[in-house]
C-alpha beads as a LAMMPS data file, in Angstrom:
LAMMPS data file: protein, C-alpha beads

244 atoms
243 bonds

1 atom types
1 bond types

-500.0 500.0 xlo xhi
-500.0 500.0 ylo yhi
-500.0 500.0 zlo zhi

Masses

1 110.0

Atoms # bond

1 1 1 -26.440 -25.771 55.297
2 1 1 -26.841 -25.432 51.586
3 1 1 -29.818 -25.548 49.268
4 1 1 -30.167 -25.624 45.621
5 1 1 -33.797 -24.867 43.934
6 1 1 -32.992 -25.890 40.727
7 1 1 -30.290 -28.910 39.109
8 1 1 -29.379 -31.275 37.233
9 1 1 -28.627 -33.989 39.292
10 1 1 -28.757 -36.330 36.201
11 1 1 -26.180 -34.634 34.554
12 1 1 -23.150 -35.387 36.643
13 1 1 -21.306 -37.984 36.645
14 1 1 -21.643 -39.167 40.037
15 1 1 -24.528 -38.132 40.479
16 1 1 -25.284 -39.706 44.214
17 1 1 -21.910 -37.860 45.016
18 1 1 -23.270 -34.699 44.602
19 1 1 -26.716 -36.070 46.351
20 1 1 -24.837 -36.611 49.497
21 1 1 -23.073 -33.110 50.334
22 1 1 -26.594 -30.676 49.525
23 1 1 -29.780 -30.904 49.850
24 1 1 -31.786 -30.196 46.982
25 1 1 -34.943 -29.869 44.469
26 1 1 -33.369 -31.625 41.587
27 1 1 -35.036 -31.460 37.808
28 1 1 -34.770 -33.720 35.150
29 1 1 -35.748 -32.682 31.343
30 1 1 -38.009 -35.426 30.369
31 1 1 -40.181 -38.369 31.625
32 1 1 -37.654 -41.085 31.227
33 1 1 -34.825 -38.720 32.591
34 1 1 -37.021 -39.202 35.991
35 1 1 -37.611 -42.971 36.256
36 1 1 -33.962 -43.232 35.153
37 1 1 -32.101 -41.519 37.878
38 1 1 -35.258 -42.448 40.770
39 1 1 -33.970 -45.514 40.404
40 1 1 -29.974 -44.393 40.934
41 1 1 -30.619 -42.365 43.879
42 1 1 -33.047 -44.567 45.624
43 1 1 -32.198 -44.063 49.133
44 1 1 -30.257 -40.625 49.225
45 1 1 -31.761 -38.284 51.550
46 1 1 -31.838 -35.413 50.707
47 1 1 -32.936 -35.499 47.518
48 1 1 -36.450 -34.114 46.575
49 1 1 -36.682 -35.331 42.572
50 1 1 -38.530 -34.018 40.093
51 1 1 -40.666 -34.768 37.375
52 1 1 -40.329 -32.638 34.587
53 1 1 -40.507 -32.168 30.505
54 1 1 -38.154 -29.387 29.524
55 1 1 -39.561 -27.171 26.567
56 1 1 -36.788 -27.351 25.019
57 1 1 -37.641 -31.045 24.802
58 1 1 -41.549 -30.771 23.595
59 1 1 -42.236 -31.206 20.293
60 1 1 -45.813 -32.051 20.214
61 1 1 -48.795 -31.911 22.273
62 1 1 -48.778 -35.486 23.047
63 1 1 -44.934 -35.342 24.538
64 1 1 -46.947 -34.306 28.123
65 1 1 -48.791 -37.939 27.971
66 1 1 -45.945 -40.187 29.448
67 1 1 -45.626 -36.969 32.474
68 1 1 -49.172 -36.755 33.362
69 1 1 -49.273 -40.080 33.694
70 1 1 -46.688 -40.062 36.716
71 1 1 -47.799 -36.816 38.214
72 1 1 -50.752 -38.320 39.722
73 1 1 -48.124 -40.649 42.300
74 1 1 -45.111 -37.393 42.416
75 1 1 -45.010 -34.554 44.544
76 1 1 -41.901 -32.662 43.107
77 1 1 -41.957 -31.291 39.463
78 1 1 -40.429 -29.785 37.364
79 1 1 -38.500 -28.760 35.075
80 1 1 -41.511 -27.968 33.016
81 1 1 -42.450 -24.286 31.657
82 1 1 -42.605 -22.114 28.188
83 1 1 -39.760 -20.761 25.948
84 1 1 -40.582 -18.044 23.455
85 1 1 -37.235 -16.752 22.847
86 1 1 -36.526 -16.754 18.602
87 1 1 -34.781 -20.421 18.652
88 1 1 -37.904 -22.354 20.396
89 1 1 -40.478 -19.994 18.934
90 1 1 -41.292 -23.171 16.216
91 1 1 -42.399 -25.494 19.169
92 1 1 -44.917 -22.397 20.579
93 1 1 -48.208 -24.138 20.438
94 1 1 -46.409 -27.425 21.190
95 1 1 -45.305 -26.370 24.641
96 1 1 -48.508 -23.870 25.583
97 1 1 -50.811 -27.001 25.252
98 1 1 -48.048 -29.512 27.301
99 1 1 -47.613 -26.368 29.669
100 1 1 -51.254 -26.432 30.519
101 1 1 -52.169 -29.750 30.521
102 1 1 -49.107 -30.906 33.351
103 1 1 -50.469 -27.718 35.038
104 1 1 -54.117 -29.179 35.547
105 1 1 -52.491 -32.240 36.022
106 1 1 -50.860 -30.890 38.550
107 1 1 -53.756 -28.734 40.367
108 1 1 -56.012 -31.487 39.925
109 1 1 -53.662 -34.300 41.776
110 1 1 -51.820 -32.228 44.603
111 1 1 -52.361 -32.954 48.285
112 1 1 -53.425 -30.216 49.754
113 1 1 -51.633 -30.996 53.062
114 1 1 -49.256 -31.987 50.921
115 1 1 -49.180 -29.580 48.403
116 1 1 -47.111 -30.876 45.073
117 1 1 -43.619 -27.908 44.520
118 1 1 -43.201 -26.807 40.496
119 1 1 -39.831 -25.478 39.127
120 1 1 -41.288 -23.621 36.276
121 1 1 -38.755 -22.186 33.746
122 1 1 -40.438 -19.102 31.749
123 1 1 -37.961 -16.818 29.254
124 1 1 -40.013 -14.300 27.762
125 1 1 -43.070 -15.969 28.766
126 1 1 -43.644 -14.416 32.313
127 1 1 -46.826 -13.268 31.988
128 1 1 -48.577 -16.506 29.468
129 1 1 -46.544 -19.033 32.822
130 1 1 -48.217 -17.233 35.178
131 1 1 -51.960 -16.760 33.208
132 1 1 -51.996 -20.642 33.166
133 1 1 -51.286 -21.287 36.188
134 1 1 -54.281 -18.964 37.513
135 1 1 -55.958 -20.294 34.685
136 1 1 -55.559 -23.980 35.520
137 1 1 -55.486 -23.070 39.726
138 1 1 -51.739 -24.732 39.607
139 1 1 -50.792 -21.494 42.200
140 1 1 -53.439 -21.731 44.190
141 1 1 -53.039 -25.456 44.599
142 1 1 -48.860 -25.887 43.940
143 1 1 -45.830 -24.569 45.563
144 1 1 -44.532 -22.908 42.316
145 1 1 -41.115 -22.156 42.400
146 1 1 -39.903 -19.461 39.056
147 1 1 -36.487 -20.498 37.911
148 1 1 -34.071 -17.839 36.861
149 1 1 -36.923 -15.498 36.118
150 1 1 -36.198 -12.425 33.858
151 1 1 -39.694 -11.033 33.205
152 1 1 -40.423 -7.530 34.066
153 1 1 -41.112 -5.940 37.363
154 1 1 -45.058 -5.756 36.922
155 1 1 -44.241 -10.480 36.323
156 1 1 -42.000 -10.419 39.412
157 1 1 -44.815 -8.036 41.504
158 1 1 -47.520 -9.878 40.137
159 1 1 -46.173 -13.476 40.268
160 1 1 -44.961 -11.986 44.187
161 1 1 -48.385 -11.366 44.686
162 1 1 -49.883 -14.945 43.377
163 1 1 -47.571 -16.941 45.949
164 1 1 -44.605 -17.567 43.264
165 1 1 -40.734 -18.570 44.574
166 1 1 -37.810 -17.676 43.268
167 1 1 -34.438 -19.055 42.852
168 1 1 -31.821 -17.407 42.383
169 1 1 -28.515 -18.053 41.401
170 1 1 -25.031 -16.558 40.666
171 1 1 -26.024 -16.261 37.006
172 1 1 -29.385 -14.604 37.535
173 1 1 -27.517 -11.846 39.949
174 1 1 -24.803 -11.143 37.752
175 1 1 -27.334 -9.167 36.051
176 1 1 -28.443 -5.910 37.181
177 1 1 -31.719 -6.900 37.306
178 1 1 -31.332 -9.985 38.848
179 1 1 -29.405 -7.916 41.393
180 1 1 -32.213 -5.434 41.734
181 1 1 -34.876 -8.401 41.984
182 1 1 -32.939 -10.041 45.193
183 1 1 -33.489 -6.620 46.707
184 1 1 -36.934 -6.062 46.616
185 1 1 -38.206 -9.522 46.550
186 1 1 -40.099 -10.400 50.305
187 1 1 -37.776 -12.472 52.194
188 1 1 -39.692 -15.759 52.195
189 1 1 -39.921 -15.671 48.577
190 1 1 -36.093 -16.274 47.792
191 1 1 -34.477 -19.729 47.444
192 1 1 -30.861 -20.219 45.780
193 1 1 -29.708 -22.351 42.457
194 1 1 -27.094 -23.262 40.685
195 1 1 -28.827 -24.824 37.689
196 1 1 -25.646 -27.206 37.474
197 1 1 -23.984 -28.605 35.161
198 1 1 -24.079 -27.009 31.441
199 1 1 -24.415 -30.511 30.022
200 1 1 -25.043 -34.234 30.782
201 1 1 -21.988 -36.259 31.276
202 1 1 -20.535 -33.580 33.002
203 1 1 -17.509 -33.556 35.555
204 1 1 -18.461 -31.283 38.056
205 1 1 -18.085 -31.907 40.693
206 1 1 -20.404 -31.184 44.656
207 1 1 -17.941 -28.542 45.297
208 1 1 -18.461 -26.774 42.282
209 1 1 -22.233 -26.866 43.018
210 1 1 -21.099 -25.470 46.477
211 1 1 -19.269 -22.673 45.042
212 1 1 -21.825 -21.484 42.705
213 1 1 -24.268 -21.403 46.055
214 1 1 -21.824 -19.331 48.211
215 1 1 -21.750 -16.865 45.182
216 1 1 -25.415 -16.710 45.222
217 1 1 -25.787 -16.595 48.922
218 1 1 -22.504 -13.485 49.136
219 1 1 -24.901 -11.979 45.959
220 1 1 -28.253 -11.494 47.575
221 1 1 -26.577 -10.454 51.145
222 1 1 -24.748 -7.624 49.178
223 1 1 -28.009 -7.030 46.953
224 1 1 -29.939 -6.794 50.412
225 1 1 -27.759 -5.288 53.053
226 1 1 -27.638 -8.179 55.297
227 1 1 -24.718 -10.693 56.062
228 1 1 -24.150 -14.546 54.022
229 1 1 -25.557 -16.299 57.253
230 1 1 -28.729 -14.154 57.221
231 1 1 -28.849 -15.403 53.811
232 1 1 -28.445 -18.865 54.131
233 1 1 -31.195 -18.684 57.389
234 1 1 -33.609 -17.568 55.376
235 1 1 -32.884 -19.991 52.354
236 1 1 -33.279 -23.156 55.002
237 1 1 -36.483 -21.398 56.206
238 1 1 -38.428 -20.995 52.755
239 1 1 -37.262 -24.600 51.525
240 1 1 -37.744 -26.007 54.918
241 1 1 -41.396 -24.901 53.568
242 1 1 -41.257 -25.147 50.137
243 1 1 -40.497 -29.388 50.740
244 1 1 -42.719 -30.043 54.087

Bonds

1 1 1 2
2 1 2 3
3 1 3 4
4 1 4 5
5 1 5 6
6 1 6 7
7 1 7 8
8 1 8 9
9 1 9 10
10 1 10 11
11 1 11 12
12 1 12 13
13 1 13 14
14 1 14 15
15 1 15 16
16 1 16 17
17 1 17 18
18 1 18 19
19 1 19 20
20 1 20 21
21 1 21 22
22 1 22 23
23 1 23 24
24 1 24 25
25 1 25 26
26 1 26 27
27 1 27 28
28 1 28 29
29 1 29 30
30 1 30 31
31 1 31 32
32 1 32 33
33 1 33 34
34 1 34 35
35 1 35 36
36 1 36 37
37 1 37 38
38 1 38 39
39 1 39 40
40 1 40 41
41 1 41 42
42 1 42 43
43 1 43 44
44 1 44 45
45 1 45 46
46 1 46 47
47 1 47 48
48 1 48 49
49 1 49 50
50 1 50 51
51 1 51 52
52 1 52 53
53 1 53 54
54 1 54 55
55 1 55 56
56 1 56 57
57 1 57 58
58 1 58 59
59 1 59 60
60 1 60 61
61 1 61 62
62 1 62 63
63 1 63 64
64 1 64 65
65 1 65 66
66 1 66 67
67 1 67 68
68 1 68 69
69 1 69 70
70 1 70 71
71 1 71 72
72 1 72 73
73 1 73 74
74 1 74 75
75 1 75 76
76 1 76 77
77 1 77 78
78 1 78 79
79 1 79 80
80 1 80 81
81 1 81 82
82 1 82 83
83 1 83 84
84 1 84 85
85 1 85 86
86 1 86 87
87 1 87 88
88 1 88 89
89 1 89 90
90 1 90 91
91 1 91 92
92 1 92 93
93 1 93 94
94 1 94 95
95 1 95 96
96 1 96 97
97 1 97 98
98 1 98 99
99 1 99 100
100 1 100 101
101 1 101 102
102 1 102 103
103 1 103 104
104 1 104 105
105 1 105 106
106 1 106 107
107 1 107 108
108 1 108 109
109 1 109 110
110 1 110 111
111 1 111 112
112 1 112 113
113 1 113 114
114 1 114 115
115 1 115 116
116 1 116 117
117 1 117 118
118 1 118 119
119 1 119 120
120 1 120 121
121 1 121 122
122 1 122 123
123 1 123 124
124 1 124 125
125 1 125 126
126 1 126 127
127 1 127 128
128 1 128 129
129 1 129 130
130 1 130 131
131 1 131 132
132 1 132 133
133 1 133 134
134 1 134 135
135 1 135 136
136 1 136 137
137 1 137 138
138 1 138 139
139 1 139 140
140 1 140 141
141 1 141 142
142 1 142 143
143 1 143 144
144 1 144 145
145 1 145 146
146 1 146 147
147 1 147 148
148 1 148 149
149 1 149 150
150 1 150 151
151 1 151 152
152 1 152 153
153 1 153 154
154 1 154 155
155 1 155 156
156 1 156 157
157 1 157 158
158 1 158 159
159 1 159 160
160 1 160 161
161 1 161 162
162 1 162 163
163 1 163 164
164 1 164 165
165 1 165 166
166 1 166 167
167 1 167 168
168 1 168 169
169 1 169 170
170 1 170 171
171 1 171 172
172 1 172 173
173 1 173 174
174 1 174 175
175 1 175 176
176 1 176 177
177 1 177 178
178 1 178 179
179 1 179 180
180 1 180 181
181 1 181 182
182 1 182 183
183 1 183 184
184 1 184 185
185 1 185 186
186 1 186 187
187 1 187 188
188 1 188 189
189 1 189 190
190 1 190 191
191 1 191 192
192 1 192 193
193 1 193 194
194 1 194 195
195 1 195 196
196 1 196 197
197 1 197 198
198 1 198 199
199 1 199 200
200 1 200 201
201 1 201 202
202 1 202 203
203 1 203 204
204 1 204 205
205 1 205 206
206 1 206 207
207 1 207 208
208 1 208 209
209 1 209 210
210 1 210 211
211 1 211 212
212 1 212 213
213 1 213 214
214 1 214 215
215 1 215 216
216 1 216 217
217 1 217 218
218 1 218 219
219 1 219 220
220 1 220 221
221 1 221 222
222 1 222 223
223 1 223 224
224 1 224 225
225 1 225 226
226 1 226 227
227 1 227 228
228 1 228 229
229 1 229 230
230 1 230 231
231 1 231 232
232 1 232 233
233 1 233 234
234 1 234 235
235 1 235 236
236 1 236 237
237 1 237 238
238 1 238 239
239 1 239 240
240 1 240 241
241 1 241 242
242 1 242 243
243 1 243 244
């Protein structure tokens, strides 16, 4: 019924209770968080748990070491990416080195029969993110999902032509650009997300996640001039293809 393509499951007070209500690609911000959550969620169905290294957690190029050691045995990867916003610009060189190494390792270790799926952060950096995905071969060998995409129209269509998917949530749909992208994106590129919760050890519940997904579906449906049921159906198809 519901699929969340970008959720910080490890930040909930009760991750398992959320995992039982919503199918998801659950991202992590460090390899350590991934390993801890993997143990806590052993046996939970409906969760594709991703090993990640968020750009906000990058300090130097060696930060990629722990994640790259995990990648040969991991199919889901995220949250990874780049952030060129002013408050994160000081670590740009390290972010770029880390992201390039992660993408190279993902491309080298992705199984053509079951490609890795990557959930990617690209704040004020979409062109550079796409350059790295192309240069490393990750966009050709993996399934790349751009989370909360806010790049230009030119960058959007470049990403579409490269085969990227886009996860849209109620926050992106609150902007004119987000609604326009929801309207014009090919239907096989669309996924829903929440990016919940807002911080660690949050009291946010499964009901909050479902409510956010409902609002995302309603917003996409309004932008495209279709019914919410049609949006839910296409998201389900795209989620199945992403995780197959």
